ZAZAMI-405498 format. One record per residue: x, y, z of N, C-alpha, C in turn; residue in three letters. Coordinates in steps of 0.2 Angstrom, whole numbers, plus 5000, padded with zeros to 4 digits. Layout:
# residues N
XYZXYZXYZala...
# end
This chain:
# residues 66
496550325022496450265017497050255013met497250185012497750175008497550185000ala498050194996498050204988498350144986cys498050114981498350054978498350064970val498950064968499050074960499350014957arg499149994952499449944948500049964944lys500549934943501149954940501149914934lys501649924929501649894922501949824923lys502349814928502649744928502149694932asn501549724934501049674936501049674944gly501449714947501449724954500949784956ser500849784962500449844965500849884970tyr500749954970501149994974500550024979glu500650014985500250034990500550094995ile500150144994500450204998499950225003ile500250245009499850265014499950345017val499550385017499750455019499550455027ser500150495029500150505036500050575039leu499750615034499750685036500250725033gly500450785037500950835035501450845040tyr502050865039502550885044502450955045asn502950985049502951045051503151095045val503451075040503551115034503151105029glu502551075030501951075027502051025020his502550975021502650915016502250855018lys501950825013501550765015502050705017lys501750675022502150615025501850555022ile502150505018501850445015502350395017thr502050325017502450265018502150225012lys502650185009502350145003502750075003ser502450035000502649965000502449934992met502749884990502549854984502349774986thr501849764982501449694983501549654976tyr501849604976501949564970501549504970lys500949494967500549434967500849374964pro500649314966500849254963500649254955asp501049224951500949214944500349184942glu500149134947499549094945498949124947asn498949184950498349214952497949254946met497349244946496949284941496949354943thr496849404937496849474939496449494944pro495849474945495349484949495549474956lys495849414957496049384964496649424966ala497149444961497649484962497449554965ala497049584962496849644964496449644971lys496149594972495749584979496249574984lys496849534983497349524988497749584989glu497849624984498149684984497849734989ala497149734989496849784993496849755000glu496849685001496849665007497549685011arg498049675007498749695008498749765011gln498449815007498449885008498149895015ala497549865017497249865023497749845029val498049795028498549765033499049815034leu499349835028499949895028499749955032phe499149975030498950035033498850025041glu498549975043498549955050499249955053asp499749925050500349925053500649985053lys500650025049500950095048500550145053val499950145053499650195058499550175065ile499250115066499150085073499850075076lys500350045073500850025077501450085076arg501250135073501750185072502450175070arg502450135064503150125061503450175057ile503850205059504150265056504850255054trp504950245048505650225045505850275040arg
# end
């Protein structure tokens, strides 16, 4: 499951955990989502959660490893 955190500047950080590597370090991928300025806080949070699901699908299902 993706983790969504609100940042001070109004954007959202989305983090997806991919498990651990052979050295027992956590593997994560992250992205930043910045909502439109005219969105309400509730709509922005809902859209950030939707973006988190899409990003998680992109990372896990399609195996994008950068």
